[in-house]
C-alpha positions in Angstrom: 44.0 100.3 115.4 40.7 99.7 117.1 40.8 99.3 120.8 38.7 96.4 122.1 36.3 97.3 124.9 37.2 95.8 128.3 34.5 93.9 130.3 34.8 95.0 133.9 33.0 94.0 137.1 33.1 96.3 140.0 32.2 95.5 143.6 33.2 97.4 146.7 36.8 98.7 146.2 37.5 95.9 143.7 37.6 95.9 139.9 37.7 92.5 138.1 38.9 92.6 134.5 38.5 89.0 133.0 40.3 89.9 129.7 43.4 91.0 131.6 42.9 88.3 134.2 43.4 91.0 136.8 41.8 91.9 140.1 42.4 95.5 141.4 41.7 96.9 144.8 41.7 100.7 144.8 43.6 100.4 141.5 46.3 98.2 143.0 46.8 94.6 141.8 45.6 91.8 144.1 47.6 88.6 143.8 45.5 85.5 142.9 46.4 82.1 141.7 44.9 81.2 138.3 42.2 78.9 139.8 41.3 81.3 142.5 40.8 84.0 139.8 38.6 81.5 137.8 36.6 80.8 140.9 36.1 84.5 141.6 35.0 85.2 137.9 32.4 82.4 138.0 31.0 83.7 141.3 30.9 87.3 140.2 29.5 86.5 136.8 26.6 84.7 138.5 26.2 87.3 141.3 23.2 86.7 143.6 22.7 83.1 142.5 23.6 79.9 144.4 26.2 77.9 142.6 26.4 74.2 143.6 29.8 72.9 144.6 29.8 70.4 141.7 28.9 73.1 139.2 31.8 75.3 140.5 34.2 72.4 140.2 33.1 71.7 136.6 33.5 75.4 135.7 36.9 76.0 137.4 38.4 72.6 136.6 36.6 71.6 133.4 39.1 69.0 132.2 40.2 67.5 135.6 38.8 65.3 138.3 39.2 67.0 141.6 38.0 66.6 145.1 35.7 69.0 146.9 38.6 69.8 149.2 40.3 71.6 146.3 37.4 73.9 146.1 37.6 74.6 149.8 41.3 75.5 149.6 40.7 77.9 146.6 37.7 79.5 148.3 39.8 80.1 151.5 42.5 81.7 149.4 40.0 83.8 147.6 38.4 85.1 150.8 41.8 86.0 152.2 42.6 88.0 149.0 39.3 89.8 149.4 40.1 90.6 153.0 37.1 88.5 154.3 37.4 86.7 157.6 36.3 83.1 158.2 32.9 84.1 159.6 32.3 87.1 157.4 30.1 87.1 154.4 30.6 90.5 152.8 31.4 89.0 149.4 30.8 85.2 149.4 28.1 83.4 151.3 28.5 79.8 152.2 25.3 77.7 151.8 26.0 74.6 154.0 26.2 71.3 152.0 25.2 73.1 148.8 27.6 75.7 147.5 28.4 79.4 147.4 26.7 82.6 146.5 28.4 86.0 145.7 26.3 88.5 147.7 28.1 91.8 147.2 26.5 94.3 144.8 28.2 94.1 141.4 28.3 96.7 138.6 29.1 95.4 135.1 30.8 97.9 132.8 32.3 98.0 129.3 35.3 100.3 129.2 35.9 101.5 125.6 38.6 103.9 126.4 36.6 107.0 125.8 33.1 106.1 126.9 31.6 103.4 129.1 28.3 101.7 129.5 27.3 100.5 132.9 24.6 98.3 134.4 23.9 96.7 137.8 23.9 92.9 138.0 20.9 91.5 139.7 18.9 88.3 139.7 16.6 89.7 137.0 19.6 89.9 134.7 20.2 86.2 135.0 18.2 83.0 134.5 17.4 80.8 137.4 20.4 78.6 136.5 24.1 79.8 136.2 24.8 81.5 132.9 27.0 79.6 130.4 30.2 81.2 129.2 29.0 81.3 125.6 25.8 83.1 126.6 27.7 85.6 128.7 30.0 86.4 125.7 27.0 86.7 123.4 25.3 89.2 125.8 28.3 91.5 125.5 28.0 92.0 121.7 25.8 94.6 120.1 22.2 93.6 119.7 22.1 94.2 116.0 25.1 91.8 115.5 23.3 88.9 117.2 19.7 89.4 116.2 19.9 87.4 113.0 21.7 84.4 114.5 19.2 84.4 117.4 16.3 84.2 114.9 18.0 81.4 113.0 18.7 79.6 116.3 15.1 79.9 117.3 14.1 78.3 114.0 16.5 75.4 114.6 15.0 75.0 118.0 11.5 74.7 116.5 12.8 72.1 114.0 14.5 70.2 116.8 11.4 70.2 119.0 9.4 68.9 116.0 11.8 66.1 115.4 11.8 65.1 119.0 8.0 65.0 119.1 7.9 62.9 116.0 10.4 60.5 117.5 8.4 60.2 120.7 5.3 59.5 118.7 7.0 56.8 116.7 8.4 55.2 119.9 5.0 55.4 121.6 3.2 53.7 118.7 6.1 51.3 118.3 6.0 51.9 114.6 7.7 49.1 112.7 8.9 47.6 115.9 11.1 50.6 116.4 10.9 50.5 120.2 12.1 46.9 120.4 14.9 47.6 118.1 16.1 50.6 120.2 15.3 49.3 123.7 14.7 45.6 123.3 16.6 43.1 125.3 18.1 41.5 122.2 20.5 44.4 121.7 23.2 45.3 124.3 22.8 48.7 125.9 25.6 51.2 125.2 27.0 52.5 128.4 29.4 55.4 128.2 28.6 57.2 131.5 27.9 55.9 135.0 27.0 57.1 138.5 27.9 54.9 141.5 25.2 55.8 144.1 26.1 55.6 147.8 26.1 51.9 148.9 23.5 51.3 151.6 24.8 50.4 155.0 22.9 47.2 155.9 24.3 47.0 159.5 21.6 49.3 160.7 24.2 51.3 162.7 25.1 54.8 161.6 28.5 54.2 163.2 29.2 52.0 160.2 28.4 54.7 157.6 32.1 55.4 157.2 32.6 51.8 155.9 29.8 51.9 153.3 31.0 55.4 152.1 34.5 54.1 151.9 33.4 51.2 149.7 31.5 53.6 147.5 34.5 55.8 147.0 36.8 52.9 146.3 34.5 51.8 143.4 34.4 55.3 142.0 38.2 55.7 142.3 38.7 52.4 140.4 36.1 53.2 137.7 37.3 56.8 137.1 40.6 55.4 135.9 38.9 54.1 132.7 39.3 56.8 130.0 36.4 55.6 127.9 33.9 55.8 130.8 32.6 59.0 132.3 32.1 58.5 136.0 30.3 61.0 138.3 32.4 62.3 141.1 32.0 61.5 144.8 30.6 64.9 145.8 28.0 64.6 143.0 26.6 61.2 144.0 26.8 61.7 147.8 23.9 64.1 147.7 21.7 61.1 146.9 22.7 59.2 150.1 19.6 58.0 151.9 17.1 59.3 149.3 14.4 57.1 147.7 14.1 58.9 144.4 13.4 57.1 141.2 16.6 56.0 139.4 15.4 57.3 135.9 15.0 60.7 137.6 18.5 60.6 139.1 19.9 59.4 135.7 18.3 62.4 134.0 19.7 64.8 136.5 23.2 63.4 136.2 22.9 62.8 132.5 24.3 59.3 132.7 23.5 56.1 130.8 23.6 53.8 133.8 23.4 53.8 137.6 25.1 51.4 140.0 23.3 50.8 143.2 24.0 48.3 146.0 24.6 47.6 149.7 27.5 46.6 151.9 27.5 44.6 155.2 30.4 44.2 157.4 30.2 41.4 160.0 33.3 40.9 162.1 36.2 40.3 159.6 33.9 39.5 156.7 32.6 41.9 154.1 29.6 41.4 151.7 28.8 43.7 148.8 25.8 43.4 146.5 25.5 45.6 143.4 23.1 46.1 140.6 23.7 47.9 137.2 20.5 49.8 136.1 19.9 51.3 132.7 18.9 54.8 133.7 16.5 55.6 130.9 14.4 52.5 131.2 15.0 51.5 134.9 15.9 48.0 133.6 18.2 45.8 135.6 21.2 45.0 133.3 23.3 43.0 135.7 23.6 42.1 139.4 26.0 40.2 141.6 27.1 39.8 145.2 30.6 39.3 146.6 31.9 38.2 150.0 35.5 38.2 151.3 37.6 38.5 154.4 38.3 42.1 155.3 42.0 41.5 154.6 41.1 40.8 150.9 38.8 43.9 150.6 41.0 45.4 147.9 40.8 42.3 145.8 37.0 42.4 146.3 36.8 46.0 145.0 38.9 45.1 142.0 36.7 42.1 141.2 33.6 44.2 141.3 35.2 46.8 139.0 36.4 44.2 136.5 32.9 42.7 136.4 31.3 46.0 135.8 33.7 46.8 133.0 33.1 43.4 131.4 29.3 43.9 131.6 29.3 47.3 129.9 31.8 46.1 127.3 34.3 49.0 127.7 37.6 48.4 125.9 40.6 48.9 128.2 44.0 50.0 127.1 47.0 47.9 128.1 47.8 50.4 130.8 44.3 50.3 132.2 44.3 46.5 132.2 47.4 46.6 134.3 45.7 48.8 136.9 43.2 46.0 137.6 45.8 43.3 138.4 46.4 41.6 141.7 46.6 43.5 144.9 48.1 42.7 148.2 46.0 41.9 151.3 45.5 44.7 153.9 45.9 44.8 157.6 42.2 44.8 158.7 42.8 47.2 161.7 44.9 49.6 159.6 42.3 49.6 156.8 39.5 50.3 159.3 41.4 53.3 160.6 42.1 54.4 157.0 38.4 54.4 156.1 37.5 56.3 159.2 40.1 58.9 158.4 38.9 59.4 154.8 35.3 59.6 156.1 36.2 62.5 158.5 38.5 64.1 156.0 35.6 64.8 153.6 33.8 66.9 156.2 36.1 69.9 156.1 35.7 71.3 159.6 38.3 71.6 162.3 37.1 68.9 164.6 36.7 66.3 161.9 40.0 67.2 160.4 41.6 66.4 163.8 39.6 63.1 163.9 40.8 62.3 160.4 44.5 62.9 161.2 44.2 60.8 164.4 42.7 57.9 162.5 45.2 58.1 159.7 48.1 58.3 162.1 46.9 55.1 163.7 46.5 53.5 160.3 50.2 54.1 159.3 51.4 53.2 162.8 49.5 49.9 162.5 50.8 49.2 159.0 53.8 51.4 158.0 53.7 50.0 154.5 50.1 51.2 153.8 50.8 53.8 151.0 47.3 55.0 150.6 47.1 55.8 154.3 50.3 57.8 154.2 48.9 59.8 151.2 45.6 60.6 152.9 47.5 61.6 156.1 49.5 64.1 154.0 46.2 65.5 152.7 45.0 65.8 156.3 48.0 67.8 157.3 47.7 70.0 154.2 44.0 70.8 154.9 44.8 71.6 158.5 47.7 73.9 157.4 45.6 75.8 154.8 42.2 75.8 156.4 42.5 75.6 160.2 46.0 76.2 161.5 48.2 78.2 159.1 50.3 79.3 162.0 51.5 75.7 162.7 54.5 75.7 160.3 55.5 72.1 161.2 52.4 70.8 159.4 54.1 71.5 156.1 57.1 69.3 157.0 54.7 66.6 158.3 52.7 66.7 155.1 55.8 66.5 152.9 57.3 63.5 154.9 53.9 61.6 154.6 53.6 62.3 150.9 57.2 61.2 150.2 56.6 58.0 152.2 53.5 57.3 150.2 55.4 57.8 146.9 58.2 55.6 148.0 55.7 52.8 148.7 53.5 53.6 145.6 55.1 55.8 142.9 51.7 56.1 141.2 49.8 57.5 144.2 47.9 60.4 142.7 46.7 61.6 146.2 50.3 61.8 147.4 51.3 63.9 144.3 48.3 66.1 144.9 49.3 66.7 148.6 52.9 67.4 147.7 51.9 69.7 144.9 49.8 71.9 147.2 52.9 72.5 149.3 55.0 73.9 146.4 
């Protein structure tokens, strides 16, 4: 029986063996959850390179929609497992507002049982972008075994480039009216992916940013429930807040068919939202509308905007998805304002803002004890404080569990409440 070579990464006293899903410290196993192990593997595999938070979330949770806070929790657990303190950067460097970089020296080795080959990982070994899993596996096979496929692949690349150039020429010359048939206004544009860019705060006061960000997140949350539509996550789109970059450029970066832009203005107890749906490739305005409601009807306003977007892009909804966009109850304006403030601070992931988030969300549920979403976010706030900032405060786990159970009693479909409760198990 032929023994398969093990691919091993060594750094400091640690040995990472991906095939065995094992981390050893001085030859003793180190306990890691599955996602913390995946996170470590991606970081080590791309040692020396900055990995954006969104890229890490895609690699660690490829089939799930998760919040940036999930990444923070797993990173905190990973650092504890490596014996790294909150302000130490022996292994993992935090790049504020961007992501993380594995900074420890890494040796990559193949252990074949009798002999081993070793090399040091450095930036010269990698491309400027993170290495894809398929490329990493290919690099570990003997050169002779991959030389022919690489030659064939290069040939196909040349053929593909030639076809693309020919297509561009035909479109440029508009041969046979091809451009009109492909891009003309007579034919509906197929939209299968969408980015909701941060809504602009028209009040002119930065103190109202929490409200505009909350409206943006609400639209993303509603649209992401549609299975046939790929919607970019909140952390991905928030990097474009306040920028004035061309929409086609943003569309290419995010690889989406359309971009939703707009603005929000709150005046007293009235809310006005204006939105535009833009075809990313051509910068063409596909649809636009404006909405105005009392603050107590803000949930109905959000649902109406979502239904109109779905109708415009002609996405077919399943019966279950159609039920999600039914009628909603009015909200208590004061409670909803506290709720949006709490969510705004909760996304910042530092001790002071976590305290501010918990305070706002506690006020929200005190003002309206039937506000399920506020109870769910409050449970999240307690969980983050327990895991990230105050692990010694044992009563936080009980508070989080009570808040999550209250949210589920009011709304059995609350995904946020299930997420908070699951983290306590």
